[in-house]
C-alpha positions as CSV (number, residue, x, y, z in Angstrom):
1,M,0.0,0.0,0.0
2,K,3.0,2.3,0.5
3,R,3.8,3.2,-3.0
4,Q,0.1,3.5,-3.9
5,L,-0.6,6.0,-1.2
6,I,2.5,8.1,-1.8
7,A,1.1,8.7,-5.3
8,A,-2.3,9.3,-4.0
9,V,-1.2,12.5,-2.1
10,G,0.9,14.1,-4.8
11,V,3.0,12.3,-7.6
12,A,2.6,14.5,-10.7
13,A,1.9,13.2,-14.2
14,M,3.9,14.3,-17.2
15,V,0.9,15.2,-19.4
16,V,1.4,16.0,-23.0
17,G,-1.0,16.1,-25.9
18,V,-3.1,13.1,-26.6
19,A,-4.9,12.7,-29.9
20,A,-8.6,12.1,-29.4
21,C,-10.4,10.6,-32.4
22,G,-13.4,9.2,-30.5
23,S,-15.0,5.8,-30.8
24,S,-18.4,4.4,-30.8
25,G,-20.0,1.0,-31.2
26,K,-22.1,-1.5,-29.3
27,S,-21.6,-5.1,-28.4
28,G,-24.3,-7.7,-28.5
29,D,-26.9,-8.8,-31.1
30,S,-30.3,-7.7,-31.9
31,A,-31.8,-11.2,-31.3
32,G,-31.4,-10.7,-27.6
33,K,-29.1,-13.8,-27.3
34,P,-26.0,-13.5,-25.1
35,A,-23.3,-11.6,-26.9
36,N,-20.3,-13.4,-28.1
37,Y,-17.1,-11.4,-27.3
38,N,-14.7,-14.0,-28.7
39,G,-11.5,-12.3,-29.8
40,K,-12.0,-9.1,-27.8
41,T,-9.6,-8.1,-25.1
42,V,-9.8,-5.3,-22.5
43,T,-6.5,-4.1,-21.1
44,A,-6.6,-2.4,-17.7
45,W,-3.7,-0.6,-16.1
46,L,-3.7,-0.5,-12.3
47,M,-1.0,0.9,-10.1
48,D,1.4,-1.2,-8.0
49,G,-0.2,-1.7,-4.5
50,S,-3.6,-0.5,-5.4
51,A,-5.8,-3.6,-5.8
52,P,-5.4,-6.7,-3.6
53,Q,-5.0,-9.9,-5.4
54,A,-8.4,-11.2,-4.2
55,W,-10.0,-8.0,-5.7
56,Q,-8.3,-8.6,-9.0
57,D,-9.3,-12.3,-9.1
58,G,-12.9,-11.5,-8.3
59,V,-13.1,-8.8,-11.0
60,K,-11.7,-11.2,-13.6
61,A,-14.2,-13.9,-12.7
62,D,-17.2,-11.5,-12.8
63,F,-15.9,-10.0,-16.1
64,A,-15.7,-13.5,-17.6
65,T,-19.2,-14.3,-16.5
66,Q,-20.8,-11.1,-17.8
67,F,-18.8,-11.0,-21.1
68,P,-18.3,-14.5,-22.3
69,G,-15.4,-15.0,-24.6
70,A,-13.8,-11.7,-23.8
71,K,-10.4,-11.5,-22.2
72,L,-9.4,-9.2,-19.4
73,N,-5.7,-8.3,-19.2
74,I,-4.9,-6.5,-15.9
75,Q,-1.4,-5.0,-16.0
76,I,0.3,-3.6,-12.9
77,Q,2.2,-0.4,-13.5
78,K,4.9,1.3,-11.4
79,W,4.2,4.9,-10.2
80,D,7.7,6.0,-11.2
81,G,7.5,7.4,-14.8
82,V,3.8,6.4,-15.2
83,G,2.8,9.8,-16.5
84,A,4.8,9.4,-19.8
85,K,3.7,5.8,-20.1
86,I,0.0,6.7,-19.7
87,T,0.3,9.5,-22.2
88,T,1.8,7.1,-24.8
89,G,-0.7,4.4,-23.9
90,L,-3.7,6.7,-24.5
91,S,-2.1,7.7,-27.9
92,D,-1.4,4.2,-29.2
93,N,-4.5,2.5,-27.9
94,S,-2.6,0.1,-25.6
95,V,-4.9,0.7,-22.6
96,D,-8.7,0.6,-22.3
97,V,-9.3,1.2,-18.6
98,L,-6.8,2.8,-16.3
99,E,-6.2,4.1,-12.8
100,V,-5.1,7.7,-12.5
101,G,-4.2,9.7,-9.5
102,N,-6.8,12.2,-8.5
103,T,-4.4,15.1,-9.0
104,Q,-3.6,13.8,-12.5
105,T,-7.1,13.2,-13.9
106,A,-7.8,16.8,-15.2
107,G,-4.6,16.7,-17.2
108,Y,-5.4,13.6,-19.1
109,A,-9.0,14.7,-19.6
110,S,-8.0,18.1,-20.9
111,T,-5.8,16.6,-23.6
112,G,-8.7,14.4,-24.9
113,G,-7.3,11.1,-23.6
114,L,-10.3,10.1,-21.4
115,M,-13.8,9.2,-22.4
116,D,-16.7,11.4,-21.3
117,L,-18.7,9.2,-19.0
118,T,-21.4,11.7,-18.1
119,S,-24.2,9.7,-19.7
120,A,-22.9,6.5,-18.0
121,K,-22.5,8.0,-14.5
122,A,-25.8,6.7,-13.1
123,D,-25.3,3.2,-14.5
124,L,-21.8,3.2,-12.9
125,G,-23.4,4.0,-9.5
126,G,-22.5,7.6,-9.6
127,S,-25.7,8.9,-8.0
128,D,-24.3,7.9,-4.6
129,W,-20.7,8.9,-5.0
130,A,-19.5,11.3,-2.3
131,A,-19.4,14.8,-3.8
132,N,-16.0,15.7,-2.4
133,L,-14.5,12.4,-3.6
134,N,-16.0,12.8,-7.1
135,A,-14.8,16.4,-7.6
136,S,-11.5,15.4,-9.2
137,S,-13.2,13.2,-11.8
138,V,-15.2,16.1,-13.2
139,L,-13.8,18.8,-15.6
140,D,-15.8,21.6,-17.1
141,G,-19.0,19.9,-15.9
142,K,-18.3,16.6,-17.6
143,Q,-17.5,13.2,-15.9
144,Y,-14.2,12.0,-17.2
145,A,-13.5,9.4,-14.6
146,A,-15.0,7.8,-11.5
147,P,-13.8,7.9,-7.9
148,W,-12.2,4.6,-6.8
149,Y,-10.6,4.9,-3.4
150,F,-9.1,7.6,-1.1
151,S,-7.2,8.2,2.0
152,N,-6.1,11.1,4.2
153,R,-3.7,12.0,7.0
154,V,-4.5,11.6,10.7
155,V,-2.5,12.0,13.9
156,I,-0.5,8.8,14.5
157,Y,0.7,8.7,18.2
158,N,2.9,6.7,20.5
159,K,0.5,5.4,23.2
160,A,3.3,4.5,25.6
161,L,4.7,8.1,25.6
162,W,1.3,9.6,26.0
163,T,0.6,7.4,29.0
164,K,4.0,8.3,30.4
165,A,3.1,12.0,30.0
166,G,-0.1,11.4,31.9
167,I,-2.4,11.9,28.9
168,T,-5.7,10.0,29.0
169,G,-7.9,9.9,25.9
170,T,-7.4,11.8,22.7
171,P,-7.9,15.6,22.1
172,K,-11.1,16.9,20.5
173,T,-10.0,20.5,19.9
174,L,-6.7,22.1,18.8
175,D,-6.3,23.7,22.2
176,E,-6.6,20.3,23.9
177,F,-4.0,19.0,21.4
178,Y,-1.6,21.8,22.2
179,A,-2.1,21.0,25.9
180,D,-1.2,17.4,25.3
181,L,1.9,18.4,23.3
182,D,3.0,20.6,26.2
183,K,2.7,17.6,28.5
184,L,4.8,15.5,26.1
185,K,7.4,18.3,25.8
186,A,7.9,18.1,29.6
187,T,8.2,14.3,29.7
188,Q,11.6,12.7,30.0
189,G,12.5,10.5,27.1
190,V,10.4,12.5,24.5
191,S,12.7,14.0,21.9
192,Q,9.9,16.0,20.3
193,P,6.2,16.1,21.0
194,I,5.3,15.9,17.3
195,Y,7.4,15.4,14.2
196,L,6.2,17.9,11.6
197,P,8.7,19.1,8.9
198,G,8.3,22.6,7.5
199,Q,7.2,21.5,4.0
200,E,4.4,19.1,4.8
201,W,2.0,21.0,2.5
202,Y,-0.7,18.3,2.6
203,T,-1.5,19.1,6.2
204,Y,-1.4,22.8,5.5
205,F,-3.7,22.3,2.5
206,G,-6.2,20.5,4.9
207,L,-6.0,23.3,7.4
208,I,-6.9,25.8,4.7
209,A,-9.9,23.6,3.7
210,G,-10.9,23.5,7.4
211,E,-10.9,27.3,7.5
212,G,-13.3,27.3,4.5
213,G,-10.6,28.4,2.1
214,Q,-8.8,27.3,-1.0
215,I,-5.1,27.2,-1.9
216,A,-6.0,28.6,-5.3
217,K,-9.1,30.5,-6.3
218,Q,-11.1,31.0,-9.4
219,N,-12.1,34.4,-10.8
220,G,-14.3,33.9,-13.8
221,S,-12.3,31.5,-16.0
222,A,-8.9,32.4,-14.5
223,W,-7.3,30.8,-11.5
224,A,-4.8,32.4,-9.1
225,G,-2.8,31.5,-6.1
226,N,-4.6,32.2,-2.9
227,L,-2.0,32.1,-0.1
228,E,-2.8,35.8,0.6
229,S,-6.3,35.0,1.7
230,A,-7.3,35.3,5.3
231,E,-8.2,31.6,5.5
232,A,-4.7,30.5,4.3
233,K,-3.1,32.9,6.7
234,D,-5.2,31.6,9.6
235,A,-4.4,28.0,8.6
236,F,-0.7,28.8,8.5
237,G,-0.9,30.2,12.0
238,T,-2.2,26.8,13.2
239,Y,0.6,25.1,11.2
240,T,3.2,27.3,12.7
241,K,1.9,26.5,16.2
242,L,2.1,22.8,15.6
243,Q,5.5,23.0,14.0
244,S,6.9,24.9,17.0
245,Y,6.6,21.6,18.9
246,S,8.8,19.8,16.4
247,T,12.6,19.8,15.8
248,A,12.0,18.6,12.2
249,P,13.8,20.7,9.6
250,K,11.9,23.6,8.2
251,D,13.2,23.2,4.7
252,K,12.3,19.5,4.2
253,D,9.1,17.5,3.6
254,E,7.8,14.4,5.3
255,A,9.8,12.1,2.9
256,T,13.2,13.7,3.7
257,P,14.0,11.9,5.9
258,P,11.0,9.4,5.8
259,Q,8.9,10.4,8.9
260,T,8.1,6.7,9.5
261,D,11.8,6.2,10.3
262,V,11.9,9.1,12.7
263,F,8.7,8.1,14.5
264,S,9.7,4.4,14.7
265,K,12.6,5.2,17.0
266,G,10.1,5.4,19.8
267,D,10.9,8.8,21.3
268,V,8.5,11.0,19.2
269,G,5.1,11.6,20.6
270,A,3.1,11.9,17.3
271,M,3.2,12.6,13.6
272,I,0.6,13.4,11.0
273,G,0.6,10.7,8.3
274,L,-1.1,8.1,6.2
275,G,-1.8,4.6,7.3
276,W,1.2,3.0,5.6
277,E,3.5,5.4,7.5
278,A,2.7,3.8,10.8
279,P,5.6,1.8,12.2
280,A,5.9,-1.8,11.2
281,A,5.2,-4.3,13.9
282,K,8.9,-5.2,14.1
283,D,9.7,-1.6,15.0
284,M,6.8,-0.8,17.3
285,P,4.0,-3.1,18.6
286,A,0.8,-2.4,16.9
287,D,-1.0,-2.0,20.2
288,N,1.3,0.9,21.0
289,V,0.3,2.9,17.9
290,G,-2.9,5.0,18.0
291,Y,-4.8,7.2,15.6
292,F,-7.1,10.2,15.8
293,P,-8.2,12.9,13.4
294,L,-6.3,16.2,13.6
295,P,-8.7,18.2,15.8
296,G,-10.4,21.4,14.7
297,K,-10.9,24.6,16.6
298,T,-14.1,23.3,18.0
299,A,-15.1,19.8,19.1
300,D,-17.9,19.4,16.7
301,K,-15.7,18.6,13.7
302,P,-12.0,17.7,13.0
303,S,-9.7,19.8,10.9
304,G,-10.0,19.6,7.1
305,V,-7.8,17.2,5.2
306,F,-6.3,16.7,1.8
307,L,-8.0,13.8,0.1
308,G,-5.6,11.8,-1.9
309,G,-6.6,8.8,-4.0
310,S,-7.2,7.3,-7.4
311,N,-9.9,7.4,-10.0
312,L,-10.7,4.9,-12.8
313,A,-11.2,6.1,-16.3
314,V,-11.8,4.7,-19.8
315,A,-9.5,5.6,-22.7
316,Q,-11.2,7.8,-25.3
317,D,-10.0,5.7,-28.2
318,T,-10.7,2.3,-26.8
319,K,-11.7,-0.2,-29.5
320,N,-14.2,-1.8,-27.1
321,P,-16.1,1.0,-25.3
322,D,-19.0,-1.1,-24.1
323,L,-16.7,-3.8,-22.7
324,A,-14.5,-1.1,-21.0
325,K,-17.5,0.6,-19.4
326,G,-18.8,-2.8,-18.4
327,L,-15.5,-3.5,-16.6
328,L,-15.6,-0.1,-15.0
329,K,-19.1,-0.9,-13.6
330,I,-17.8,-4.2,-12.1
331,M,-14.8,-2.5,-10.5
332,L,-16.9,0.3,-9.0
333,S,-19.7,-1.9,-7.7
334,D,-20.5,-2.1,-4.0
335,K,-19.0,-5.7,-4.0
336,Y,-15.5,-4.4,-4.9
337,E,-15.7,-1.1,-3.2
338,S,-16.4,-3.0,0.0
339,M,-13.2,-4.9,-0.5
340,M,-11.3,-1.6,-0.8
341,A,-13.0,-0.4,2.4
342,S,-12.1,-3.5,4.3
343,S,-8.4,-3.0,3.3
344,G,-8.4,0.3,5.2
345,L,-9.2,2.7,2.4
346,I,-12.1,5.2,2.0
347,P,-14.6,3.9,-0.6
348,N,-16.4,6.1,-3.1
349,K,-19.7,5.9,-1.2
350,T,-20.3,7.1,2.4
351,S,-22.8,4.2,2.8
352,L,-19.8,1.8,2.7
353,N,-17.7,3.6,5.2
354,S,-18.8,1.3,8.1
355,L,-16.8,-1.5,6.4
356,A,-13.5,0.4,6.9
357,T,-12.8,-1.0,10.4
358,T,-9.1,-0.6,10.9
359,P,-8.1,1.9,13.5
360,F,-6.5,4.1,10.9
361,A,-9.4,4.0,8.6
362,Q,-11.9,4.9,11.3
363,A,-9.8,8.0,12.2
364,A,-9.4,8.9,8.5
365,I,-13.1,8.6,7.7
366,A,-14.0,10.8,10.7
367,A,-12.0,13.6,9.0
368,S,-12.8,12.8,5.4
369,A,-16.1,14.6,5.4
370,N,-14.1,17.9,5.8
371,G,-11.7,16.9,3.1
372,A,-10.9,18.5,-0.3
373,T,-8.9,17.8,-3.3
374,T,-6.6,20.1,-5.2
375,P,-8.0,22.4,-7.9
376,N,-9.1,20.3,-10.8
377,L,-6.9,21.9,-13.3
378,A,-4.8,20.4,-16.1
379,N,-1.7,22.4,-14.9
380,W,-2.1,21.7,-11.2
381,T,0.7,19.1,-11.2
382,S,3.2,21.8,-12.3
383,V,2.5,23.5,-8.9
384,E,3.3,20.2,-7.1
385,N,6.4,19.5,-9.1
386,P,9.8,20.7,-7.8
387,P,10.5,23.4,-7.1
388,S,7.1,23.6,-5.4
389,P,6.2,27.2,-4.6
390,I,4.0,26.0,-1.8
391,K,6.9,24.3,-0.1
392,E,9.2,27.2,-0.6
393,F,6.6,29.6,0.7
394,M,6.2,27.5,3.9
395,T,9.9,27.3,4.6
396,A,10.4,31.0,4.0
397,V,7.7,32.1,6.5
398,L,8.7,29.5,9.1
399,Q,12.2,30.9,8.8
400,G,11.0,34.4,9.6
401,A,9.9,36.0,6.3
402,D,6.9,38.4,6.4
403,Y,3.7,36.4,5.7
404,D,1.8,38.8,3.5
405,S,4.6,39.8,1.1
406,T,5.9,36.3,0.8
407,A,2.4,35.0,0.1
408,K,2.1,37.5,-2.7
409,K,5.4,36.4,-4.2
410,Y,4.4,32.8,-4.3
411,D,0.8,33.4,-5.3
412,D,2.3,35.1,-8.4
413,Q,4.4,32.0,-9.1
414,I,1.4,29.7,-8.6
415,T,-0.7,31.8,-11.0
416,T,2.0,31.6,-13.6
417,L,2.4,27.9,-13.3
418,L,-1.4,27.5,-13.7
419,G,-1.0,29.2,-17.0
420,Q,-3.0,32.2,-16.0
421,K,-0.3,34.8,-16.3
422,Q,2.4,35.3,-18.8
């Protein structure tokens, strides 16, 4: 699950032009007899770590039953370099159904590589998809993909250190969390109450969403950076307060060094991370690791979160559009979404959330209702790509730069990267 979730919270696609010639056609015969799909093959690209083997086996079996004679070829792709491979695959018709990261979807859709599924949405179960999970699948009002699975960050904490600090229970508000961090700070054997590097922009993004703001805003048809907003400034105040309890570098992100390695040493009170970032059992007993949503300012709802995940799409130029959409319907069915939920991920329907029973998933789901995805723009990945203006902005302010003037500087950079200013 590790590689899959890294990509879910920010790996950028290398999107270039994709020719879109369009296709049409129907399978089946007019006599109402079962269609014969002999000789037809649907190729599906899924990412390494996304789909459990039992999920794949079940999908293959159901596909064979529903489309007799057709072959399903599931190919597992590596995240590294997948952007260029998908672009090529969409151009040369080597893929029919594919998994795409939620921050990548708009890029592929905007170049004409993905089929418009608007008319098929209801048949695919889309009437019940959670709106905030589906947002990244829609571009200019059209449905170009379908939400598959998601996850978000929660507070992962060392129960032994919290007990040693005299903390009972988990905080419900940020003020309670700060009080707990103060207790940890005063506890012998705690190197830092929380590990939070200066460039962990996913948590900052969530805090902005929790304030009701956006990291970029739309004015008419144009988009611009929005770090200058009151919501972003308030959110950064919270981030700064949390980061003050950490000795993590202000100019590095959560992967440098991997925060899992830091937390696993056993002397850090907490970190903010994804489920796969929790220590392995060999490093820390599972019973010693706890999870809770990052609290909000009031006890009635947690902080906002960045929703990372994957969507499923159909290639615009697939030679078997009905088979491809039929496969998509199987993949997105409650039967298989339930399997994703039971593996600890957030399914595309809130009605299935009760099936996500792992401690991490329960904490993540509690926060997911306040979650948001990045602006659904073809050029958004250029903002995430190094050098990331958001990360540079965070480091500069944490190191003492004036917030307002620094925000303006990096808002201009974000606006330029989004292609809104020359």
